[in-house]
TORKOL-4160 file (C-alpha; in steps of 0.2 Angstrom, whole numbers, padded with zeros to 4 digits, m for minus):
444
<pt num="1" X="0117" Y="m0390" Z="0000"/>
<pt num="2" X="0133" Y="m0381" Z="0005"/>
<pt num="3" X="0137" Y="m0375" Z="m0013"/>
<pt num="4" X="0119" Y="m0368" Z="m0014"/>
<pt num="5" X="0122" Y="m0358" Z="0002"/>
<pt num="6" X="0138" Y="m0351" Z="m0005"/>
<pt num="7" X="0130" Y="m0346" Z="m0021"/>
<pt num="8" X="0116" Y="m0337" Z="m0012"/>
<pt num="9" X="0129" Y="m0328" Z="m0001"/>
<pt num="10" X="0139" Y="m0323" Z="m0017"/>
<pt num="11" X="0124" Y="m0316" Z="m0025"/>
<pt num="12" X="0120" Y="m0305" Z="m0010"/>
<pt num="13" X="0137" Y="m0299" Z="m0009"/>
<pt num="14" X="0137" Y="m0294" Z="m0028"/>
<pt num="15" X="0120" Y="m0285" Z="m0025"/>
<pt num="16" X="0127" Y="m0275" Z="m0011"/>
<pt num="17" X="0143" Y="m0271" Z="m0021"/>
<pt num="18" X="0132" Y="m0265" Z="m0035"/>
<pt num="19" X="0122" Y="m0254" Z="m0024"/>
<pt num="20" X="0137" Y="m0247" Z="m0016"/>
<pt num="21" X="0145" Y="m0242" Z="m0033"/>
<pt num="22" X="0128" Y="m0234" Z="m0038"/>
<pt num="23" X="0128" Y="m0223" Z="m0022"/>
<pt num="24" X="0146" Y="m0219" Z="m0025"/>
<pt num="25" X="0143" Y="m0213" Z="m0042"/>
<pt num="26" X="0127" Y="m0203" Z="m0038"/>
<pt num="27" X="0131" Y="m0184" Z="m0037"/>
<pt num="28" X="0128" Y="m0176" Z="m0020"/>
<pt num="29" X="0115" Y="m0162" Z="m0021"/>
<pt num="30" X="0121" Y="m0147" Z="m0014"/>
<pt num="31" X="0109" Y="m0135" Z="m0004"/>
<pt num="32" X="0103" Y="m0120" Z="m0012"/>
<pt num="33" X="0096" Y="m0104" Z="m0005"/>
<pt num="34" X="0087" Y="m0090" Z="m0014"/>
<pt num="35" X="0081" Y="m0073" Z="m0007"/>
<pt num="36" X="0069" Y="m0062" Z="m0016"/>
<pt num="37" X="0059" Y="m0046" Z="m0010"/>
<pt num="38" X="0041" Y="m0048" Z="m0006"/>
<pt num="39" X="0037" Y="m0031" Z="0001"/>
<pt num="40" X="0044" Y="m0015" Z="0009"/>
<pt num="41" X="0038" Y="m0001" Z="0019"/>
<pt num="42" X="0047" Y="0014" Z="0026"/>
<pt num="43" X="0054" Y="0004" Z="0041"/>
<pt num="44" X="0051" Y="m0014" Z="0037"/>
<pt num="45" X="0055" Y="m0027" Z="0024"/>
<pt num="46" X="0048" Y="m0044" Z="0019"/>
<pt num="47" X="0059" Y="m0056" Z="0010"/>
<pt num="48" X="0055" Y="m0073" Z="0003"/>
<pt num="49" X="0068" Y="m0087" Z="0007"/>
<pt num="50" X="0067" Y="m0102" Z="m0004"/>
<pt num="51" X="0078" Y="m0117" Z="m0001"/>
<pt num="52" X="0081" Y="m0134" Z="m0010"/>
<pt num="53" X="0091" Y="m0149" Z="m0004"/>
<pt num="54" X="0092" Y="m0142" Z="0013"/>
<pt num="55" X="0090" Y="m0153" Z="0028"/>
<pt num="56" X="0077" Y="m0146" Z="0040"/>
<pt num="57" X="0075" Y="m0140" Z="0053"/>
<pt num="58" X="0090" Y="m0129" Z="0053"/>
<pt num="59" X="0095" Y="m0111" Z="0059"/>
<pt num="60" X="0099" Y="m0097" Z="0048"/>
<pt num="61" X="0106" Y="m0079" Z="0051"/>
<pt num="62" X="0100" Y="m0064" Z="0042"/>
<pt num="63" X="0114" Y="m0052" Z="0038"/>
<pt num="64" X="0111" Y="m0034" Z="0035"/>
<pt num="65" X="0125" Y="m0025" Z="0027"/>
<pt num="66" X="0136" Y="m0040" Z="0032"/>
<pt num="67" X="0131" Y="m0040" Z="0050"/>
<pt num="68" X="0120" Y="m0052" Z="0058"/>
<pt num="69" X="0103" Y="m0044" Z="0062"/>
<pt num="70" X="0092" Y="m0058" Z="0066"/>
<pt num="71" X="0092" Y="m0077" Z="0068"/>
<pt num="72" X="0078" Y="m0088" Z="0063"/>
<pt num="73" X="0073" Y="m0106" Z="0065"/>
<pt num="74" X="0069" Y="m0113" Z="0048"/>
<pt num="75" X="0056" Y="m0128" Z="0047"/>
<pt num="76" X="0049" Y="m0125" Z="0029"/>
<pt num="77" X="0058" Y="m0124" Z="0012"/>
<pt num="78" X="0048" Y="m0108" Z="0008"/>
<pt num="79" X="0048" Y="m0095" Z="0022"/>
<pt num="80" X="0043" Y="m0076" Z="0023"/>
<pt num="81" X="0056" Y="m0067" Z="0033"/>
<pt num="82" X="0051" Y="m0050" Z="0042"/>
<pt num="83" X="0064" Y="m0037" Z="0046"/>
<pt num="84" X="0059" Y="m0021" Z="0056"/>
<pt num="85" X="0068" Y="m0006" Z="0063"/>
<pt num="86" X="0074" Y="0000" Z="0047"/>
<pt num="87" X="0075" Y="0019" Z="0042"/>
<pt num="88" X="0065" Y="0027" Z="0028"/>
<pt num="89" X="0073" Y="0030" Z="0011"/>
<pt num="90" X="0088" Y="0020" Z="0015"/>
<pt num="91" X="0097" Y="0006" Z="0005"/>
<pt num="92" X="0101" Y="m0010" Z="0014"/>
<pt num="93" X="0110" Y="m0026" Z="0008"/>
<pt num="94" X="0103" Y="m0043" Z="0014"/>
<pt num="95" X="0110" Y="m0060" Z="0014"/>
<pt num="96" X="0105" Y="m0077" Z="0023"/>
<pt num="97" X="0118" Y="m0089" Z="0029"/>
<pt num="98" X="0117" Y="m0105" Z="0039"/>
<pt num="99" X="0122" Y="m0104" Z="0057"/>
<pt num="100" X="0132" Y="m0120" Z="0057"/>
<pt num="101" X="0142" Y="m0118" Z="0041"/>
<pt num="102" X="0148" Y="m0103" Z="0030"/>
<pt num="103" X="0141" Y="m0111" Z="0014"/>
<pt num="104" X="0129" Y="m0110" Z="0006"/>
<pt num="105" X="0123" Y="m0092" Z="0006"/>
<pt num="106" X="0109" Y="m0084" Z="m0003"/>
<pt num="107" X="0111" Y="m0070" Z="m0016"/>
<pt num="108" X="0114" Y="m0053" Z="m0009"/>
<pt num="109" X="0097" Y="m0043" Z="m0010"/>
<pt num="110" X="0098" Y="m0024" Z="m0011"/>
<pt num="111" X="0082" Y="m0016" Z="m0004"/>
<pt num="112" X="0078" Y="0002" Z="m0003"/>
<pt num="113" X="0065" Y="0007" Z="0010"/>
<pt num="114" X="0050" Y="0019" Z="0005"/>
<pt num="115" X="0052" Y="0037" Z="0009"/>
<pt num="116" X="0040" Y="0046" Z="0021"/>
<pt num="117" X="0027" Y="0058" Z="0015"/>
<pt num="118" X="0023" Y="0075" Z="0022"/>
<pt num="119" X="0011" Y="0078" Z="0036"/>
<pt num="120" X="0009" Y="0096" Z="0030"/>
<pt num="121" X="m0008" Y="0100" Z="0022"/>
<pt num="122" X="m0018" Y="0115" Z="0019"/>
<pt num="123" X="m0037" Y="0113" Z="0024"/>
<pt num="124" X="m0053" Y="0120" Z="0018"/>
<pt num="125" X="m0071" Y="0116" Z="0022"/>
<pt num="126" X="m0088" Y="0118" Z="0015"/>
<pt num="127" X="m0106" Y="0116" Z="0022"/>
<pt num="128" X="m0122" Y="0112" Z="0012"/>
<pt num="129" X="m0140" Y="0113" Z="0017"/>
<pt num="130" X="m0152" Y="0126" Z="0022"/>
<pt num="131" X="m0165" Y="0116" Z="0032"/>
<pt num="132" X="m0169" Y="0099" Z="0038"/>
<pt num="133" X="m0156" Y="0085" Z="0041"/>
<pt num="134" X="m0143" Y="0087" Z="0027"/>
<pt num="135" X="m0128" Y="0075" Z="0027"/>
<pt num="136" X="m0115" Y="0068" Z="0015"/>
<pt num="137" X="m0110" Y="0049" Z="0016"/>
<pt num="138" X="m0097" Y="0046" Z="0004"/>
<pt num="139" X="m0085" Y="0054" Z="m0008"/>
<pt num="140" X="m0074" Y="0050" Z="m0024"/>
<pt num="141" X="m0060" Y="0059" Z="m0031"/>
<pt num="142" X="m0057" Y="0058" Z="m0050"/>
<pt num="143" X="m0044" Y="0072" Z="m0049"/>
<pt num="144" X="m0041" Y="0088" Z="m0041"/>
<pt num="145" X="m0054" Y="0097" Z="m0052"/>
<pt num="146" X="m0067" Y="0083" Z="m0052"/>
<pt num="147" X="m0074" Y="0077" Z="m0036"/>
<pt num="148" X="m0091" Y="0069" Z="m0031"/>
<pt num="149" X="m0099" Y="0068" Z="m0014"/>
<pt num="150" X="m0115" Y="0060" Z="m0011"/>
<pt num="151" X="m0129" Y="0060" Z="0002"/>
<pt num="152" X="m0144" Y="0071" Z="0005"/>
<pt num="153" X="m0144" Y="0090" Z="0005"/>
<pt num="154" X="m0160" Y="0099" Z="0008"/>
<pt num="155" X="m0163" Y="0117" Z="0002"/>
<pt num="156" X="m0177" Y="0130" Z="0003"/>
<pt num="157" X="m0188" Y="0132" Z="m0012"/>
<pt num="158" X="m0193" Y="0149" Z="m0020"/>
<pt num="159" X="m0206" Y="0152" Z="m0007"/>
<pt num="160" X="m0194" Y="0149" Z="0007"/>
<pt num="161" X="m0201" Y="0132" Z="0012"/>
<pt num="162" X="m0190" Y="0117" Z="0015"/>
<pt num="163" X="m0190" Y="0107" Z="m0002"/>
<pt num="164" X="m0193" Y="0088" Z="0002"/>
<pt num="165" X="m0184" Y="0083" Z="m0014"/>
<pt num="166" X="m0166" Y="0082" Z="m0009"/>
<pt num="167" X="m0151" Y="0085" Z="m0019"/>
<pt num="168" X="m0141" Y="0069" Z="m0017"/>
<pt num="169" X="m0124" Y="0074" Z="m0025"/>
<pt num="170" X="m0112" Y="0088" Z="m0025"/>
<pt num="171" X="m0099" Y="0090" Z="m0038"/>
<pt num="172" X="m0082" Y="0100" Z="m0038"/>
<pt num="173" X="m0076" Y="0107" Z="m0055"/>
<pt num="174" X="m0060" Y="0115" Z="m0049"/>
<pt num="175" X="m0068" Y="0131" Z="m0045"/>
<pt num="176" X="m0085" Y="0128" Z="m0036"/>
<pt num="177" X="m0096" Y="0115" Z="m0029"/>
<pt num="178" X="m0113" Y="0112" Z="m0038"/>
<pt num="179" X="m0128" Y="0103" Z="m0031"/>
<pt num="180" X="m0134" Y="0088" Z="m0042"/>
<pt num="181" X="m0149" Y="0077" Z="m0042"/>
<pt num="182" X="m0145" Y="0059" Z="m0047"/>
<pt num="183" X="m0162" Y="0050" Z="m0051"/>
<pt num="184" X="m0167" Y="0033" Z="m0044"/>
<pt num="185" X="m0182" Y="0022" Z="m0045"/>
<pt num="186" X="m0196" Y="0024" Z="m0032"/>
<pt num="187" X="m0199" Y="0005" Z="m0031"/>
<pt num="188" X="m0187" Y="m0010" Z="m0034"/>
<pt num="189" X="m0187" Y="m0022" Z="m0041"/>
<pt num="190" X="m0202" Y="m0016" Z="m0051"/>
<pt num="191" X="m0191" Y="m0002" Z="m0058"/>
<pt num="192" X="m0205" Y="0011" Z="m0057"/>
<pt num="193" X="m0207" Y="0029" Z="m0050"/>
<pt num="194" X="m0193" Y="0042" Z="m0050"/>
<pt num="195" X="m0184" Y="0053" Z="m0037"/>
<pt num="196" X="m0168" Y="0060" Z="m0031"/>
<pt num="197" X="m0167" Y="0049" Z="m0016"/>
<pt num="198" X="m0153" Y="0049" Z="m0003"/>
<pt num="199" X="m0137" Y="0042" Z="m0010"/>
<pt num="200" X="m0127" Y="0031" Z="0001"/>
<pt num="201" X="m0111" Y="0027" Z="m0008"/>
<pt num="202" X="m0100" Y="0031" Z="m0023"/>
<pt num="203" X="m0085" Y="0023" Z="m0032"/>
<pt num="204" X="m0076" Y="0030" Z="m0047"/>
<pt num="205" X="m0063" Y="0020" Z="m0058"/>
<pt num="206" X="m0061" Y="0036" Z="m0069"/>
<pt num="207" X="m0072" Y="0049" Z="m0076"/>
<pt num="208" X="m0081" Y="0037" Z="m0088"/>
<pt num="209" X="m0085" Y="0024" Z="m0074"/>
<pt num="210" X="m0094" Y="0032" Z="m0059"/>
<pt num="211" X="m0107" Y="0022" Z="m0049"/>
<pt num="212" X="m0118" Y="0029" Z="m0035"/>
<pt num="213" X="m0130" Y="0019" Z="m0024"/>
<pt num="214" X="m0146" Y="0022" Z="m0016"/>
<pt num="215" X="m0154" Y="0008" Z="m0005"/>
<pt num="216" X="m0154" Y="m0007" Z="m0018"/>
<pt num="217" X="m0151" Y="0003" Z="m0033"/>
<pt num="218" X="m0136" Y="0009" Z="m0044"/>
<pt num="219" X="m0134" Y="0024" Z="m0055"/>
<pt num="220" X="m0120" Y="0025" Z="m0068"/>
<pt num="221" X="m0112" Y="0041" Z="m0073"/>
<pt num="222" X="m0101" Y="0044" Z="m0088"/>
<pt num="223" X="m0092" Y="0061" Z="m0090"/>
<pt num="224" X="m0103" Y="0068" Z="m0076"/>
<pt num="225" X="m0119" Y="0063" Z="m0085"/>
<pt num="226" X="m0131" Y="0049" Z="m0078"/>
<pt num="227" X="m0133" Y="0036" Z="m0092"/>
<pt num="228" X="m0141" Y="0022" Z="m0082"/>
<pt num="229" X="m0150" Y="0016" Z="m0066"/>
<pt num="230" X="m0154" Y="m0002" Z="m0061"/>
<pt num="231" X="m0161" Y="m0012" Z="m0046"/>
<pt num="232" X="m0148" Y="m0024" Z="m0038"/>
<pt num="233" X="m0151" Y="m0039" Z="m0026"/>
<pt num="234" X="m0144" Y="m0030" Z="m0010"/>
<pt num="235" X="m0146" Y="m0014" Z="m0001"/>
<pt num="236" X="m0129" Y="m0005" Z="m0002"/>
<pt num="237" X="m0118" Y="0003" Z="0011"/>
<pt num="238" X="m0102" Y="0003" Z="0001"/>
<pt num="239" X="m0095" Y="0000" Z="m0016"/>
<pt num="240" X="m0078" Y="m0006" Z="m0023"/>
<pt num="241" X="m0072" Y="m0012" Z="m0040"/>
<pt num="242" X="m0056" Y="m0016" Z="m0049"/>
<pt num="243" X="m0064" Y="m0013" Z="m0067"/>
<pt num="244" X="m0080" Y="m0009" Z="m0075"/>
<pt num="245" X="m0084" Y="m0028" Z="m0076"/>
<pt num="246" X="m0079" Y="m0032" Z="m0058"/>
<pt num="247" X="m0089" Y="m0022" Z="m0045"/>
<pt num="248" X="m0094" Y="m0027" Z="m0027"/>
<pt num="249" X="m0108" Y="m0020" Z="m0016"/>
<pt num="250" X="m0110" Y="m0024" Z="0002"/>
<pt num="251" X="m0124" Y="m0019" Z="0014"/>
<pt num="252" X="m0135" Y="m0023" Z="0029"/>
<pt num="253" X="m0139" Y="m0041" Z="0035"/>
<pt num="254" X="m0122" Y="m0047" Z="0028"/>
<pt num="255" X="m0128" Y="m0044" Z="0010"/>
<pt num="256" X="m0115" Y="m0045" Z="m0004"/>
<pt num="257" X="m0117" Y="m0043" Z="m0023"/>
<pt num="258" X="m0105" Y="m0044" Z="m0038"/>
<pt num="259" X="m0106" Y="m0036" Z="m0055"/>
<pt num="260" X="m0097" Y="m0046" Z="m0068"/>
<pt num="261" X="m0100" Y="m0034" Z="m0083"/>
<pt num="262" X="m0116" Y="m0043" Z="m0087"/>
<pt num="263" X="m0127" Y="m0045" Z="m0072"/>
<pt num="264" X="m0127" Y="m0043" Z="m0053"/>
<pt num="265" X="m0126" Y="m0059" Z="m0043"/>
<pt num="266" X="m0129" Y="m0061" Z="m0024"/>
<pt num="267" X="m0115" Y="m0069" Z="m0014"/>
<pt num="268" X="m0120" Y="m0078" Z="0002"/>
<pt num="269" X="m0109" Y="m0071" Z="0015"/>
<pt num="270" X="m0113" Y="m0083" Z="0030"/>
<pt num="271" X="m0117" Y="m0068" Z="0041"/>
<pt num="272" X="m0132" Y="m0057" Z="0045"/>
<pt num="273" X="m0120" Y="m0043" Z="0052"/>
<pt num="274" X="m0121" Y="m0027" Z="0043"/>
<pt num="275" X="m0107" Y="m0025" Z="0031"/>
<pt num="276" X="m0100" Y="m0007" Z="0032"/>
<pt num="277" X="m0085" Y="m0007" Z="0020"/>
<pt num="278" X="m0077" Y="m0017" Z="0006"/>
<pt num="279" X="m0060" Y="m0016" Z="m0003"/>
<pt num="280" X="m0050" Y="m0028" Z="m0014"/>
<pt num="281" X="m0032" Y="m0033" Z="m0016"/>
<pt num="282" X="m0022" Y="m0035" Z="m0033"/>
<pt num="283" X="m0023" Y="m0054" Z="m0032"/>
<pt num="284" X="m0042" Y="m0054" Z="m0033"/>
<pt num="285" X="m0046" Y="m0056" Z="m0015"/>
<pt num="286" X="m0060" Y="m0045" Z="m0008"/>
<pt num="287" X="m0063" Y="m0040" Z="0010"/>
<pt num="288" X="m0078" Y="m0034" Z="0019"/>
<pt num="289" X="m0081" Y="m0029" Z="0037"/>
<pt num="290" X="m0095" Y="m0023" Z="0048"/>
<pt num="291" X="m0104" Y="m0023" Z="0064"/>
<pt num="292" X="m0121" Y="m0023" Z="0073"/>
<pt num="293" X="m0125" Y="m0020" Z="0091"/>
<pt num="294" X="m0120" Y="m0037" Z="0096"/>
<pt num="295" X="m0106" Y="m0043" Z="0085"/>
<pt num="296" X="m0092" Y="m0038" Z="0072"/>
<pt num="297" X="m0086" Y="m0048" Z="0057"/>
<pt num="298" X="m0072" Y="m0049" Z="0044"/>
<pt num="299" X="m0077" Y="m0058" Z="0028"/>
<pt num="300" X="m0065" Y="m0064" Z="0014"/>
<pt num="301" X="m0071" Y="m0066" Z="m0004"/>
<pt num="302" X="m0062" Y="m0076" Z="m0017"/>
<pt num="303" X="m0069" Y="m0083" Z="m0033"/>
<pt num="304" X="m0086" Y="m0077" Z="m0028"/>
<pt num="305" X="m0086" Y="m0087" Z="m0012"/>
<pt num="306" X="m0086" Y="m0078" Z="0004"/>
<pt num="307" X="m0079" Y="m0085" Z="0021"/>
<pt num="308" X="m0080" Y="m0078" Z="0038"/>
<pt num="309" X="m0062" Y="m0076" Z="0044"/>
<pt num="310" X="m0066" Y="m0068" Z="0061"/>
<pt num="311" X="m0082" Y="m0065" Z="0071"/>
<pt num="312" X="m0082" Y="m0057" Z="0088"/>
<pt num="313" X="m0096" Y="m0054" Z="0101"/>
<pt num="314" X="m0097" Y="m0039" Z="0112"/>
<pt num="315" X="m0090" Y="m0035" Z="0124"/>
<pt num="316" X="m0074" Y="m0041" Z="0117"/>
<pt num="317" X="m0059" Y="m0045" Z="0127"/>
<pt num="318" X="m0045" Y="m0033" Z="0125"/>
<pt num="319" X="m0030" Y="m0042" Z="0118"/>
<pt num="320" X="m0014" Y="m0034" Z="0111"/>
<pt num="321" X="m0012" Y="m0037" Z="0092"/>
<pt num="322" X="m0029" Y="m0045" Z="0091"/>
<pt num="323" X="m0046" Y="m0037" Z="0086"/>
<pt num="324" X="m0053" Y="m0030" Z="0101"/>
<pt num="325" X="m0067" Y="m0019" Z="0095"/>
<pt num="326" X="m0079" Y="m0017" Z="0080"/>
<pt num="327" X="m0072" Y="m0018" Z="0063"/>
<pt num="328" X="m0078" Y="m0002" Z="0053"/>
<pt num="329" X="m0067" Y="0000" Z="0038"/>
<pt num="330" X="m0053" Y="m0008" Z="0028"/>
<pt num="331" X="m0041" Y="m0005" Z="0014"/>
<pt num="332" X="m0027" Y="m0014" Z="0005"/>
<pt num="333" X="m0015" Y="m0012" Z="m0010"/>
<pt num="334" X="m0006" Y="m0029" Z="m0010"/>
<pt num="335" X="m0009" Y="m0047" Z="m0008"/>
<pt num="336" X="0000" Y="m0050" Z="0008"/>
<pt num="337" X="m0009" Y="m0038" Z="0020"/>
<pt num="338" X="m0025" Y="m0029" Z="0024"/>
<pt num="339" X="m0027" Y="m0014" Z="0035"/>
<pt num="340" X="m0043" Y="m0015" Z="0047"/>
<pt num="341" X="m0050" Y="0000" Z="0057"/>
<pt num="342" X="m0059" Y="m0001" Z="0073"/>
<pt num="343" X="m0065" Y="0015" Z="0083"/>
<pt num="344" X="m0049" Y="0016" Z="0092"/>
<pt num="345" X="m0035" Y="0006" Z="0083"/>
<pt num="346" X="m0028" Y="0002" Z="0066"/>
<pt num="347" X="m0023" Y="m0016" Z="0063"/>
<pt num="348" X="m0011" Y="m0023" Z="0049"/>
<pt num="349" X="m0016" Y="m0041" Z="0046"/>
<pt num="350" X="m0008" Y="m0055" Z="0036"/>
<pt num="351" X="m0020" Y="m0062" Z="0022"/>
<pt num="352" X="m0023" Y="m0077" Z="0032"/>
<pt num="353" X="m0028" Y="m0068" Z="0048"/>
<pt num="354" X="m0041" Y="m0075" Z="0060"/>
<pt num="355" X="m0042" Y="m0060" Z="0070"/>
<pt num="356" X="m0023" Y="m0057" Z="0073"/>
<pt num="357" X="m0016" Y="m0040" Z="0068"/>
<pt num="358" X="m0002" Y="m0029" Z="0072"/>
<pt num="359" X="m0008" Y="m0013" Z="0081"/>
<pt num="360" X="m0002" Y="0002" Z="0071"/>
<pt num="361" X="m0011" Y="0017" Z="0080"/>
<pt num="362" X="0000" Y="0023" Z="0095"/>
<pt num="363" X="m0014" Y="0034" Z="0104"/>
<pt num="364" X="m0027" Y="0029" Z="0117"/>
<pt num="365" X="m0039" Y="0044" Z="0114"/>
<pt num="366" X="m0056" Y="0035" Z="0110"/>
<pt num="367" X="m0066" Y="0048" Z="0119"/>
<pt num="368" X="m0058" Y="0062" Z="0109"/>
<pt num="369" X="m0065" Y="0055" Z="0093"/>
<pt num="370" X="m0068" Y="0037" Z="0087"/>
<pt num="371" X="m0062" Y="0032" Z="0069"/>
<pt num="372" X="m0075" Y="0027" Z="0056"/>
<pt num="373" X="m0066" Y="0027" Z="0039"/>
<pt num="374" X="m0049" Y="0022" Z="0033"/>
<pt num="375" X="m0042" Y="0026" Z="0015"/>
<pt num="376" X="m0025" Y="0027" Z="0008"/>
<pt num="377" X="m0014" Y="0027" Z="m0007"/>
<pt num="378" X="0000" Y="0017" Z="0001"/>
<pt num="379" X="0006" Y="0013" Z="0018"/>
<pt num="380" X="0016" Y="0029" Z="0019"/>
<pt num="381" X="0000" Y="0040" Z="0015"/>
<pt num="382" X="m0014" Y="0033" Z="0025"/>
<pt num="383" X="m0029" Y="0043" Z="0033"/>
<pt num="384" X="m0042" Y="0039" Z="0046"/>
<pt num="385" X="m0057" Y="0050" Z="0050"/>
<pt num="386" X="m0072" Y="0050" Z="0061"/>
<pt num="387" X="m0081" Y="0057" Z="0076"/>
<pt num="388" X="m0078" Y="0075" Z="0082"/>
<pt num="389" X="m0070" Y="0079" Z="0065"/>
<pt num="390" X="m0055" Y="0069" Z="0070"/>
<pt num="391" X="m0042" Y="0066" Z="0055"/>
<pt num="392" X="m0026" Y="0057" Z="0057"/>
<pt num="393" X="m0012" Y="0054" Z="0044"/>
<pt num="394" X="0002" Y="0041" Z="0044"/>
<pt num="395" X="0017" Y="0045" Z="0033"/>
<pt num="396" X="0025" Y="0028" Z="0035"/>
<pt num="397" X="0035" Y="0033" Z="0050"/>
<pt num="398" X="0025" Y="0044" Z="0061"/>
<pt num="399" X="0007" Y="0049" Z="0065"/>
<pt num="400" X="m0001" Y="0066" Z="0065"/>
<pt num="401" X="m0018" Y="0071" Z="0072"/>
<pt num="402" X="m0025" Y="0088" Z="0065"/>
<pt num="403" X="m0031" Y="0095" Z="0081"/>
<pt num="404" X="m0035" Y="0112" Z="0072"/>
<pt num="405" X="m0049" Y="0102" Z="0063"/>
<pt num="406" X="m0057" Y="0094" Z="0078"/>
<pt num="407" X="m0075" Y="0100" Z="0082"/>
<pt num="408" X="m0087" Y="0092" Z="0094"/>
<pt num="409" X="m0102" Y="0095" Z="0082"/>
<pt num="410" X="m0095" Y="0087" Z="0067"/>
<pt num="411" X="m0095" Y="0069" Z="0061"/>
<pt num="412" X="m0085" Y="0062" Z="0046"/>
<pt num="413" X="m0091" Y="0046" Z="0039"/>
<pt num="414" X="m0083" Y="0045" Z="0021"/>
<pt num="415" X="m0067" Y="0049" Z="0013"/>
<pt num="416" X="m0055" Y="0047" Z="m0002"/>
<pt num="417" X="m0037" Y="0051" Z="m0006"/>
<pt num="418" X="m0027" Y="0052" Z="m0022"/>
<pt num="419" X="m0009" Y="0058" Z="m0023"/>
<pt num="420" X="m0008" Y="0074" Z="m0013"/>
<pt num="421" X="m0027" Y="0077" Z="m0010"/>
<pt num="422" X="m0038" Y="0070" Z="0004"/>
<pt num="423" X="m0057" Y="0073" Z="0005"/>
<pt num="424" X="m0068" Y="0068" Z="0019"/>
<pt num="425" X="m0087" Y="0071" Z="0021"/>
<pt num="426" X="m0100" Y="0070" Z="0034"/>
<pt num="427" X="m0112" Y="0081" Z="0044"/>
<pt num="428" X="m0111" Y="0096" Z="0056"/>
<pt num="429" X="m0124" Y="0098" Z="0070"/>
<pt num="430" X="m0133" Y="0114" Z="0070"/>
<pt num="431" X="m0147" Y="0111" Z="0082"/>
<pt num="432" X="m0159" Y="0097" Z="0086"/>
<pt num="433" X="m0169" Y="0100" Z="0070"/>
<pt num="434" X="m0155" Y="0104" Z="0058"/>
<pt num="435" X="m0139" Y="0096" Z="0051"/>
<pt num="436" X="m0128" Y="0102" Z="0037"/>
<pt num="437" X="m0118" Y="0092" Z="0025"/>
<pt num="438" X="m0099" Y="0094" Z="0027"/>
<pt num="439" X="m0084" Y="0093" Z="0016"/>
<pt num="440" X="m0066" Y="0095" Z="0022"/>
<pt num="441" X="m0052" Y="0095" Z="0009"/>
<pt num="442" X="m0034" Y="0094" Z="0013"/>
<pt num="443" X="m0020" Y="0098" Z="0000"/>
<pt num="444" X="m0001" Y="0097" Z="0000"/>
């Protein structure tokens, strides 16, 4: 019996010895850190830190030009680092190190911030309409010699009477504006009748792909010529698309429809709030926002599925860096952020927002002119426009309000911007019976 016990003990010792030898021969995996640039603005940088074989949680230092600029607590292997208080058009070198040991470090990452753009624009304006309530609702710039605005413009006929058949578009050819009539059906979905009914929205990919909406219809233009019209399953407030086979329409009562190059398909949004704007990011995510007299909403669309990411009921609690008013317009040009406009603020939101957003607008002058439309080419060339002909420009570092354009009798509801050209449209109050369509153009 004693010999058996000794044998068992010997076997246990042999197993432990073998395991110890195995552990001793296994190489120790050294921690690795890698730093890549995710995004950059004029004053900020976003860097992706990826770690392997690193025991978490731990603390890291971010070095800017070999000086510690921030300290972070790290709890995940993939982390987005945010650095602010940078200067425009400057090159910085960044590195990440652990606080408790000089090794390992990341690669050194060189980042050049964006330069600012100029606030200096020369401005011109035009008015359209001879009678009735004329107004322009949206505009699209193909280039500086090819601009389309849409709405309803009423002119007098040869006898001096107000013609009820409105012009619903106006085109700039580089020299002059010309009134146009885009034809739509009188009845949908029957596709019968004919008329130049008020046009509500326009979106242009290029001169060969221009789409214009009127209620629940779309007209297609190619090289300035109407080639097609059709009924779609929603009444349209705004249009956006990434290609001729990827187009979105949003409208009242939470309606969303998508064109895939073959047919229009309605997307259930989960809300009955009127959707007032739509815009998409390069990764395929599409955003829509809007309001009615009771609520406001932000909707995220991915793979033709819509999800409500924020819904607020009026009156909303005023909370810093969180939606506190109606969401009227939005814009984005990357996968990480969207920019959302309320009447008195602009928010930069991460793509997983549930109502959080950094407030970018520095003023508190709601009663001087609420903001209705947001458009940009990049974060250093961003415009808002709205009530009382209020136009603001953000150049990546500072804001400018163009006080010389303000007018108590003017309302701006649609806009577009390309390169050094900004165009906004709306209406000018003449008297209780008459409004004129309005176009304001800013050029650098």
